[in-house]
C-alpha positions in Angstrom: 113.5 61.1 98.1 111.4 64.3 98.5 113.5 67.4 98.3 113.1 70.1 101.0 111.4 73.2 99.8 112.8 76.7 99.8 110.3 79.5 99.1 111.7 82.9 98.1 109.0 85.6 98.2 109.1 89.2 96.8 105.8 89.7 95.0 106.3 93.5 94.8 109.7 93.5 93.1 109.5 94.5 89.5 112.4 96.9 88.8 115.6 98.5 89.8 117.8 97.4 92.7 115.3 95.2 94.5 114.7 93.2 91.3 118.5 92.8 90.8 118.8 91.5 94.4 116.0 89.0 93.7 117.7 87.8 90.5 121.1 87.5 92.2 119.6 85.4 95.0 117.9 83.0 92.5 121.0 82.8 90.4 123.0 81.6 93.5 120.3 79.1 94.4 120.1 77.8 90.8 123.8 77.2 90.7 124.2 75.6 94.1 121.0 74.3 95.7 118.9 72.4 93.1 120.3 69.0 93.9 119.2 69.2 97.5 116.3 71.6 97.4 113.2 72.4 95.4 113.2 76.2 94.9 109.9 78.0 94.5 109.9 81.8 93.7 106.9 83.9 94.4 107.0 86.8 91.9 105.0 89.7 90.5 105.7 88.8 86.9 107.4 85.6 85.9 108.5 87.1 82.5 111.0 89.1 84.4 112.8 85.9 85.4 112.7 84.0 82.1 116.4 83.0 82.5 115.6 80.8 85.5 112.3 79.2 84.4 113.7 75.9 83.4 115.1 75.0 86.8 113.2 77.1 89.4 109.4 77.0 89.9 107.5 80.3 89.8 104.2 81.3 91.2 103.0 84.6 89.8 100.9 87.3 91.7 100.2 89.9 89.0 97.6 91.8 91.1 99.9 92.1 94.1 100.7 95.8 93.3 97.2 96.9 92.7 96.8 98.0 96.3 98.4 97.7 99.7 95.3 95.8 100.9 95.9 93.2 98.2 99.5 92.9 99.3 98.5 92.5 103.0 96.0 89.8 102.0 98.7 87.8 100.3 101.3 88.2 103.1 99.0 87.5 106.1 96.2 85.3 104.8 96.9 83.6 101.4 100.5 82.7 102.2 99.4 81.0 105.4 97.3 78.6 103.4 100.0 78.2 100.8 102.7 77.4 103.4 100.4 74.7 105.0 100.0 73.1 101.6 103.7 73.2 100.5 105.3 72.7 104.0 108.5 74.6 103.2 111.8 74.1 105.1 112.7 77.7 104.6 110.5 80.7 103.8 112.7 83.7 102.9 110.8 87.0 102.4 113.0 89.5 100.6 110.7 92.5 101.0 110.5 93.8 104.5 107.3 92.2 105.7 107.3 89.0 107.8 104.4 87.0 106.4 102.1 84.8 108.4 103.4 81.4 107.3 104.3 77.9 108.6 107.9 76.8 107.9 110.7 75.1 109.7 112.8 78.3 109.2 111.5 81.8 108.6 113.7 84.7 107.5 112.9 88.3 106.4 115.2 90.7 104.5 114.6 94.3 105.5 115.7 97.0 103.0 113.9 100.2 103.8 115.5 102.6 106.3 112.9 105.3 106.2 111.5 104.7 109.7 114.8 105.9 111.1 114.8 109.2 109.1 113.6 112.3 110.9 112.1 114.5 108.3 112.1 118.3 108.8 108.8 120.3 108.6 109.8 121.5 105.2 110.5 118.0 104.0 107.1 116.8 105.3 105.4 119.6 103.3 107.2 118.6 100.1 106.6 114.9 100.6 103.8 114.2 103.0 103.2 110.8 101.5 106.8 109.8 102.2 106.4 111.0 105.8 103.3 108.9 106.3 105.0 105.9 104.6 108.0 106.2 107.0 105.7 106.1 110.1 103.7 103.2 108.6 106.8 101.2 107.9 107.7 100.8 111.6 104.4 98.9 112.1 104.9 96.8 108.9 108.3 95.7 110.2 107.0 95.0 113.7 104.3 92.5 112.6 105.5 89.0 113.2 109.2 90.1 113.3 109.9 88.1 116.5 108.7 84.9 114.7 111.7 84.9 112.4 114.8 82.7 112.9 116.7 85.6 111.4 116.2 89.2 110.3 118.6 90.4 107.5 119.7 94.0 107.2 122.4 95.5 104.9 124.4 97.5 107.4 125.5 97.4 111.0 124.0 100.8 111.9 120.6 99.4 110.9 121.2 96.3 113.0 121.7 98.6 116.0 118.5 100.5 115.3 116.5 97.3 114.9 117.8 96.0 118.2 116.6 99.2 119.9 113.3 99.4 118.0 112.2 95.8 118.2 114.1 94.2 121.0 115.6 91.4 118.8 119.1 90.0 118.7 119.0 87.5 115.8 120.0 90.0 113.1 122.4 89.2 110.2 124.3 92.1 108.6 124.5 91.1 104.9 126.6 93.4 102.8 125.2 93.3 99.3 127.3 91.3 96.8 127.6 94.1 94.2 128.4 93.0 90.7 131.0 95.5 89.4 131.8 93.6 86.2 129.2 95.7 84.3 131.0 98.9 85.0 132.6 100.3 81.8 135.8 101.8 83.1 137.6 103.6 80.3 141.1 104.8 81.2 141.4 106.6 77.8 138.7 109.1 78.5 140.2 112.5 79.6 139.1 113.6 83.0 137.2 116.9 83.0 139.1 119.2 85.4 137.2 120.3 88.5 134.1 118.3 87.6 131.6 116.8 90.1 128.6 114.5 89.8 125.8 113.3 92.0 124.0 110.4 90.4 120.7 109.8 92.1 116.9 109.9 91.8 115.3 113.0 93.4 113.7 112.3 96.8 113.7 114.7 99.7 116.3 112.7 101.7 118.7 112.6 98.7 119.7 116.2 99.6 120.4 117.7 96.1 119.9 121.2 97.4 123.0 121.1 99.7 125.2 120.8 96.5 123.3 123.7 94.8 123.8 125.9 97.9 127.5 124.9 98.1 128.0 125.8 94.4 126.2 129.1 95.0 128.6 129.9 97.9 131.6 129.1 95.6 130.2 131.2 92.7 129.6 134.1 95.1 133.3 133.9 96.0 134.0 134.2 92.3 135.1 130.6 92.0 133.6 129.5 88.7 136.1 127.2 87.2 134.1 124.0 88.0 131.1 122.0 86.9 128.6 120.0 88.9 126.4 117.5 87.1 123.1 116.6 88.8 120.9 113.8 87.4 117.7 115.8 87.7 116.0 118.3 85.3 112.8 119.2 87.1 110.5 116.9 85.2 110.8 114.0 87.7 108.7 115.3 90.6 107.8 118.4 92.7 111.0 118.2 94.7 113.3 118.3 91.6 111.1 121.0 90.0 111.6 123.3 93.0 115.3 122.7 93.0 115.8 123.4 89.3 113.6 126.5 89.4 115.5 127.9 92.4 119.0 127.2 91.1 118.7 127.2 87.3 120.6 130.5 86.9 123.8 129.0 88.5 126.6 128.9 85.9 128.4 125.9 87.3 125.5 123.6 88.0 124.3 121.4 85.1 120.9 119.7 85.4 121.3 116.7 83.1 118.3 114.6 84.1 118.1 110.9 84.7 120.7 109.0 82.7 120.8 105.7 81.0 123.3 103.2 82.4 125.5 103.8 79.3 125.5 107.6 79.7 126.1 107.3 83.4 129.3 105.3 82.7 130.5 108.1 80.5 130.0 110.6 83.3 131.7 108.4 85.8 134.7 108.1 83.5 135.0 111.8 82.7 134.2 113.4 86.1 136.9 114.0 88.7 134.8 113.7 91.9 131.6 112.0 93.0 129.5 113.8 95.7 127.0 111.7 97.7 125.1 113.8 100.3 122.1 111.6 100.9 120.8 111.7 104.5 119.8 108.0 104.7 120.6 104.9 102.7 120.6 101.1 103.3 123.7 101.0 101.1 124.5 103.8 98.6 125.4 102.0 95.4 127.0 105.1 93.7 129.6 105.1 96.5 130.6 101.5 95.7 130.7 102.4 91.9 132.7 105.6 92.4 135.2 103.6 94.5 135.6 101.1 91.6 136.3 104.0 89.3 138.9 105.3 91.8 137.3 108.7 92.0 137.7 111.4 94.6 134.7 111.3 96.9 132.9 113.8 99.1 130.4 111.9 101.3 127.8 112.7 103.9 129.5 112.0 107.3 127.0 109.3 108.3 127.3 105.7 109.3 125.9 104.2 106.0 128.6 106.1 104.0 131.5 105.0 106.1 130.3 101.3 106.0 129.6 101.3 102.3 132.9 102.9 101.4 135.2 100.6 103.4 138.9 101.2 103.1 139.6 104.2 100.9 142.0 107.1 101.0 140.7 109.8 98.6 137.6 110.8 100.5 136.2 113.9 102.3 133.3 113.6 104.8 131.0 116.6 105.5 128.0 117.4 107.6 125.1 116.9 105.1 123.2 119.9 106.6 126.1 122.2 106.0 126.5 123.7 102.5 129.4 125.8 103.9 131.3 122.7 104.8 130.6 121.1 101.5 131.8 124.2 99.7 135.1 124.1 101.5 135.6 120.4 100.5 134.8 121.2 96.9 137.1 124.2 97.0 140.0 122.0 98.2 139.5 119.7 95.2 139.3 122.7 92.8 142.4 124.4 94.1 144.4 121.1 94.4 146.7 122.7 97.0 147.6 120.6 100.1 144.6 118.3 99.8 144.4 116.4 103.0 141.7 113.8 102.6 139.9 112.3 105.6 140.4 108.7 104.4 138.3 105.8 105.7 139.1 102.5 107.4 136.6 99.6 107.4 135.5 98.6 110.9 135.2 95.0 111.8 131.5 93.8 111.9 130.4 91.4 114.6 128.8 88.1 113.6 126.4 87.1 112.3 127.8 88.8 109.2 127.9 87.8 105.5 129.6 89.3 102.5 128.0 87.0 99.8 124.9 84.9 99.1 127.0 81.8 99.9 127.9 83.1 103.4 124.3 84.3 104.0 122.7 80.9 103.1 125.3 79.1 105.2 124.2 81.1 108.2 120.4 80.8 107.5 120.5 77.0 106.8 122.9 76.0 109.6 121.4 73.3 111.7 
């Protein structure tokens, strides 16, 4: 009996979170679907997936990242020919674009929220490429989107935005199945009193400067018994260079640069509070990680942060444009007098909704 074919496509994934998502997806399929289905993975570099090569078929597209034109060629021309040849039951595109393919079921997984971010004039100057990219992404999403059986997003607020932007209803909210087993929680490490950390890569929407301004406000009030660790040192890009140059004289802000996973675990263990002021995210992994470490949290008062955090008591929320408000929240943690956290309660999410790869594929493949 010929097995039905499932094609998983993400030919531009080669590192970081997206690669992790791809691997987790293939791991679930390998463990649960091989008896009934033939799994074909379209990848940038098959060497990145060596642990699955004995059971999953791989097709490699090494030149897919040479240019956007090359990528568009694969998505809208080559994959049409490939799909007619292979006749897949399901074509799941994990990377935002809905390809031009023939399949019984077509599904796209949309990660990037930048089309919903309204950049300020200042931010546009600092990162004009990102501004153009955010505008371009709306059109990339729009092509073929109504031809999908399902569109997958990671949070409910993005589902609402997609409904408004594209006039579609068949949207699954799929909360990522985050593997927290790799976190090295060490209860023997002494907590550094009045210490804060923001672990992130510097991009304009990551909003590092609000923490620097809040720290400056505290120092000007002669509150200097605290430390803030920021994972930038000015060498990463123009944005981080400007921030480090402007705030390098602050006593309490420590620019520690990007950290290895091992070092980051040490910082998570020893710091008292995690700050996450990012203005837009599809998820916000450090929020999930900080929750696992049972840290105090100060988060941007935005829908993504509330949804990512779920049920949690020891959290403050603040307006991410207000350094004054952040300074007050930090001062509450430093003084430790009558701390009244905001707390957070998880809201029920309407169906279709999944909390694991198992639940997600049950929805997608339901007849």
